[in-house]
C-alpha positions in Angstrom: 121.6 121.8 110.2 120.6 122.9 113.7 120.5 126.7 113.6 118.4 127.0 116.7 120.4 126.7 120.0 117.3 125.4 121.7 117.0 122.6 119.3 120.7 121.8 119.8 120.1 121.5 123.6 117.1 119.3 123.0 119.1 117.1 120.7 122.0 116.8 123.2 119.7 115.9 126.2 117.7 113.4 124.2 120.9 111.8 122.6 122.7 111.4 126.0 119.6 110.0 127.6 119.1 107.4 124.8 122.8 106.5 124.8 122.8 105.9 128.6 119.7 103.7 128.3 121.2 101.8 125.3 124.6 101.2 127.0 123.2 100.5 130.5 126.1 102.5 131.9 123.8 103.8 134.7 120.8 102.2 136.3 117.8 103.1 134.1 116.0 105.0 136.8 119.0 107.2 137.4 119.1 108.1 133.7 115.4 108.8 133.9 116.0 111.3 136.8 118.9 112.9 135.0 116.7 113.4 132.0 114.0 115.1 134.1 116.6 117.3 135.8 118.5 118.3 132.6 115.3 119.0 130.7 114.0 121.4 133.4 117.3 123.1 134.1 118.0 123.7 130.4 114.3 124.6 129.7 114.2 122.4 126.6 110.5 121.9 126.9 107.6 122.8 129.2 107.1 120.8 132.4 103.8 119.5 130.9 105.9 117.7 128.2 108.8 116.7 130.3 106.6 115.2 133.0 103.8 114.2 130.6 104.6 110.5 131.2 103.2 110.7 134.7 99.8 111.8 133.2 100.0 109.1 130.5 97.7 106.1 130.7 100.8 103.9 130.2 102.3 105.0 133.4 99.2 104.3 135.5 98.8 100.9 133.8 102.4 100.1 134.8 101.8 101.1 138.4 98.4 99.3 138.5 100.1 96.2 137.0 102.6 96.0 139.8 99.8 96.2 142.5 97.6 93.6 140.8 100.6 91.3 140.4 101.3 91.6 144.1 97.7 90.8 144.9 97.6 87.7 142.5 100.7 86.3 144.2 99.7 87.1 147.7 96.3 85.4 147.7 97.6 82.3 146.0 95.9 82.6 142.6 99.2 82.6 140.8 100.2 79.3 142.4 96.8 77.8 141.6 97.0 78.6 137.9 100.6 77.5 137.8 99.5 74.1 139.4 97.2 73.7 136.4 99.7 74.7 133.7 102.9 73.1 135.0 102.0 69.5 134.1 101.2 70.6 130.5 104.2 72.9 129.9 107.0 71.5 132.0 107.8 68.6 129.7 110.6 70.4 127.9 112.1 73.9 127.8 111.0 74.7 124.2 107.4 73.6 125.2 107.4 75.8 128.2 108.7 78.9 126.3 106.4 78.3 123.4 103.5 77.8 125.8 104.1 81.1 127.5 104.3 82.9 124.2 101.2 81.3 122.9 99.2 82.2 126.0 100.5 85.8 125.7 99.4 86.0 122.1 96.0 84.4 122.6 95.2 86.7 125.5 95.7 89.6 123.2 92.6 88.6 121.3 90.4 89.2 124.3 92.3 91.8 126.3 93.3 95.1 124.6 95.9 96.4 127.1 99.6 95.2 126.8 100.3 96.4 130.3 97.2 94.7 131.7 98.1 91.4 130.1 101.6 91.5 131.5 100.3 92.4 134.9 98.1 89.3 134.9 100.6 86.9 133.3 103.9 87.7 135.1 102.9 86.4 138.6 101.4 83.3 137.0 104.5 82.6 134.9 106.7 83.3 137.9 104.8 80.7 139.9 105.0 78.3 137.0 108.8 78.7 136.9 109.2 78.0 140.6 106.9 74.9 140.3 109.2 73.6 137.5 112.3 74.1 139.6 113.4 77.3 137.8 114.9 79.6 140.4 114.3 83.4 140.4 117.1 85.2 138.7 118.3 82.1 136.8 118.7 82.0 133.0 115.4 80.2 132.7 113.6 82.7 134.8 114.9 85.6 132.7 113.9 83.7 129.5 110.3 83.2 130.7 110.0 86.8 131.9 111.2 88.0 128.5 108.8 85.6 126.8 105.9 87.3 128.5 107.2 90.8 127.6 108.2 90.1 124.0 105.3 87.8 123.3 102.8 90.3 124.6 104.2 93.4 122.8 105.6 92.1 119.6 103.0 89.6 118.6 100.0 91.7 119.5 101.0 94.2 116.8 99.2 91.7 114.4 95.9 92.3 116.2 94.4 95.8 115.5 93.0 96.8 118.9 95.6 95.0 121.1 98.6 97.4 120.7 98.9 101.1 121.4 101.0 101.8 118.3 98.3 100.2 116.2 95.7 102.5 117.5 98.0 105.5 117.0 98.5 104.3 113.4 94.8 103.9 112.6 94.0 107.3 114.2 96.7 109.0 112.1 95.7 107.2 108.9 92.0 108.1 109.4 92.9 111.8 110.0 95.4 112.2 107.2 94.0 109.9 104.4 90.5 108.8 105.5 91.8 105.2 105.6 89.9 102.9 107.9 91.9 99.6 108.5 89.5 96.8 109.4 90.0 94.2 112.1 90.1 91.2 109.7 92.1 92.8 106.9 94.7 93.9 109.5 94.8 90.4 111.0 95.1 88.7 107.6 97.9 91.0 106.5 99.9 91.1 109.7 99.3 87.8 111.6 101.3 85.4 109.4 104.6 87.2 109.8 104.2 89.6 112.7 102.2 87.1 114.8 103.0 83.5 113.9 106.5 83.5 112.4 107.7 86.1 114.9 106.4 83.8 117.7 108.5 81.0 116.3 111.6 83.3 116.1 111.0 84.4 119.7 110.7 80.9 120.9 113.9 79.7 119.3 115.9 82.9 120.3 114.9 82.5 124.0 115.6 78.8 124.0 119.1 79.6 122.6 120.0 82.6 124.7 118.5 81.4 128.0 118.7 77.6 128.2 117.1 75.8 131.1 116.0 72.4 132.2 112.6 72.5 133.9 111.6 69.7 136.2 108.8 67.6 134.7 105.8 68.2 137.0 103.3 65.4 137.3 99.6 66.1 137.7 99.1 66.3 141.4 96.2 65.9 143.7 93.2 68.3 143.2 93.7 71.6 144.9 91.5 72.7 147.8 88.5 74.9 147.0 89.1 78.6 146.4 89.4 80.6 149.6 87.2 83.6 150.3 90.1 85.9 149.4 90.8 84.1 146.1 87.1 84.3 145.2 87.0 88.0 145.9 90.1 88.7 143.9 89.0 86.5 141.1 85.7 88.4 140.8 87.6 91.7 140.8 90.0 90.4 138.1 87.1 89.1 135.9 85.3 92.4 136.3 88.4 94.3 135.4 89.0 92.0 132.4 85.4 92.5 131.2 85.8 96.3 131.4 89.1 96.1 129.6 87.6 94.0 126.8 84.6 96.4 126.4 86.5 99.7 126.6 85.4 100.7 123.1 81.7 100.5 124.3 81.9 102.4 127.6 84.8 104.7 126.7 86.8 104.3 129.9 90.5 104.0 129.4 92.0 100.6 130.5 94.4 102.7 132.6 91.7 104.1 134.9 90.0 100.7 135.1 93.3 99.2 136.2 93.9 102.0 138.7 90.4 101.5 140.3 91.1 97.8 140.6 94.6 98.5 142.1 93.0 101.0 144.6 90.6 98.3 145.7 93.5 95.9 146.3 95.1 98.5 148.6 92.0 99.4 150.7 92.3 98.4 154.4 90.1 95.5 155.5 88.7 94.7 152.1 91.8 94.8 150.0 94.6 92.2 149.5 97.9 94.2 149.6 99.2 95.7 152.8 101.3 98.8 153.0 104.5 96.8 153.5 103.7 94.5 150.5 103.0 97.7 148.5 106.4 99.1 149.4 108.3 96.0 148.6 106.3 94.7 145.7 106.0 97.8 143.5 109.1 98.5 141.5 109.1 102.3 141.4 112.4 102.3 139.4 110.5 100.8 136.5 107.6 103.4 136.9 110.1 106.2 136.7 111.8 104.6 133.7 108.5 104.4 131.8 107.6 108.0 132.7 110.9 109.2 131.4 110.5 107.2 128.1 107.2 108.8 127.5 108.6 112.2 128.5 111.5 111.9 126.0 108.9 111.0 123.2 106.8 114.1 124.1 109.8 116.4 124.1 111.0 115.1 120.7 107.6 115.5 119.2 106.7 118.9 120.7 110.1 120.4 120.0 109.9 119.6 116.3 113.0 117.4 116.5 111.1 114.3 115.5 109.6 115.9 112.3 113.0 117.3 111.4 114.6 113.8 111.7 111.8 112.2 109.7 112.2 114.8 106.9 116.0 114.3 107.0 115.6 110.6 106.6 113.3 111.1 103.7 116.0 113.2 101.9 118.7 110.6 102.3 116.6 107.5 101.7 117.0 105.8 98.3 113.4 105.5 97.0 112.8 104.7 93.4 109.7 103.1 91.8 112.0 100.8 89.8 113.4 99.1 92.9 110.3 98.0 95.0 112.2 95.7 97.3 114.9 98.3 98.1 112.0 100.8 98.8 110.4 98.3 101.2 113.6 97.8 103.1 114.3 101.6 103.1 110.9 102.5 104.5 111.2 99.8 107.2 114.7 101.3 108.1 113.1 104.7 108.5 110.6 103.3 110.9 113.4 101.6 112.8 115.4 104.8 113.0 112.4 106.8 114.3 111.9 104.1 117.0 115.2 105.3 118.6 113.9 108.8 119.2 110.1 108.6 119.7 109.8 104.9 120.8 107.2 102.5 119.4 104.1 104.5 120.5 105.4 107.6 118.8 106.6 106.0 115.5 103.2 105.8 113.7 102.4 109.4 114.8 105.6 110.6 113.0 105.7 108.2 110.1 102.0 108.0 109.0 101.5 111.8 108.2 104.5 111.5 105.9 103.3 108.4 104.1 102.0 110.3 101.1 105.5 111.7 100.5 107.0 108.2 100.9 104.3 106.7 98.6 105.0 109.3 95.9 108.8 108.7 96.0 108.5 104.8 96.1 105.5 104.3 93.8 103.7 102.3 96.5 100.0 102.9 97.4 99.7 105.1 100.4 97.8 102.4 102.3 100.7 100.0 101.8 103.2 102.5 103.1 101.0 103.0 106.2 100.7 99.3 106.9 104.3 98.2 106.2 105.6 100.0 109.3 104.0 97.5 111.7 106.8 94.9 111.6 109.5 97.5 112.2 107.9 99.3 115.2 107.0 95.9 116.6 110.6 94.9 116.5 112.5 97.2 118.9 116.3 97.2 118.8 116.5 98.2 122.5 114.1 97.5 125.4 113.4 101.2 126.2 111.6 101.5 122.8 108.7 99.4 124.0 107.4 100.2 127.5 105.5 96.8 127.9 108.8 95.0 127.6 110.3 97.4 130.2 107.4 96.5 132.5 107.9 92.8 132.1 111.6 93.2 132.8 110.8 95.2 135.9 108.3 92.6 137.2 110.8 89.8 136.5 113.8 91.7 137.7 115.5 91.1 134.4 118.9 92.9 133.9 118.9 95.4 131.1 121.8 93.6 129.3 119.7 90.4 128.9 116.8 92.2 127.4 119.1 94.0 125.0 120.6 90.7 123.9 117.2 89.3 123.0 116.1 92.6 121.3 119.2 92.6 119.0 119.0 88.9 118.2 115.3 89.0 117.3 115.8 92.2 115.3 118.7 90.6 113.3 116.6 87.5 112.5 113.7 89.7 111.6 115.7 91.7 109.1 117.4 88.7 107.5 114.4 86.4 107.4 111.1 87.9 108.3 111.4 91.2 106.4 111.8 89.4 103.0 108.8 87.2 103.9 106.8 90.2 104.9 107.6 91.8 101.5 106.6 88.6 99.8 103.3 88.5 101.7 102.5 92.1 100.7 103.2 91.2 97.1 101.1 88.0 97.2 98.1 89.9 98.6 98.4 92.6 96.1 99.3 95.4 98.5 102.4 96.4 96.4 
């Protein structure tokens, strides 16, 4: 099947990298460095592809997120917001987990960047956990950190502009088929299962895997007025949020807006983060990890390996117009398989251009084939497949094994319960 030795080498490097990430046999940043070294020594791709992750907006959003998170904690804004939320959410563990997931989802309606939302939420949720007696590194702490990461990435797939894979999908659909998914049709089709029901599944899964007993927090005395530092940071965050929300109007990427805000936080005299706080608060391990994930995706796409895998999957996938439910499951399985090699951001770029072939073989409308991939790419089997989840785990210092457990449990429930409901919703709305 692989006649080209160059393609063999690419396959070997990519496979070993993914297996090491999946098995957590080595720390994720060491695997990232090994990928960079192997890719360059074996010349499997140009340096621009291998190290392309460092030029990606996702990488700079991750780095900016760490810096903004340090600033929010340092000036006391995180504790202030936690003081307001703790009495409402600390009544029970399910209420606290559900509250964090709901806040993550609602914020997606006004803030387009997954990375930016995680950067804002993680220090607040960390302070909330501490106020409720949940110690850092405990099962409860891990559960809340994962609630931010999973709630932010997975549920936001139901909101058109709130998720990078969604934007890749719409761009590819417009280019290939002149399809223009609208905000409300997208929300109406995706929100019931990908948003609301997935939120319920996440809440139950986290409560089961990471049980905790938060201390009930009574509403305390009023906090003192905002300090001068808090006011300055709050104004900076509101300005950053406003620019993030209006990126479609001014055309500036959320990554560069976040980077400018992070640079201001680091400036001597006027900033909020000292050199020492930067060195200890920024998790460069996670930054390297994210850059390597994006590099693997670029190598797979540029080498032609991804296209070859997609075409191979099409040849072996049972598609027959007489079996629509089997077709639906099979196409979702193809999306899941692609998620292993090109991660969530790359899946719609590989899947969407082939949607016409899938539609012809299955008898589905091409628009339906394009849209049904959302649940699958929003349900990663392993954390590395979604860089926002990786960022949340890095900020919360969550072990890879714990993130993997939640990924697999949510994926299993999604296949057994949500996928049939997703199919039924498509049928009810006349998409199939």
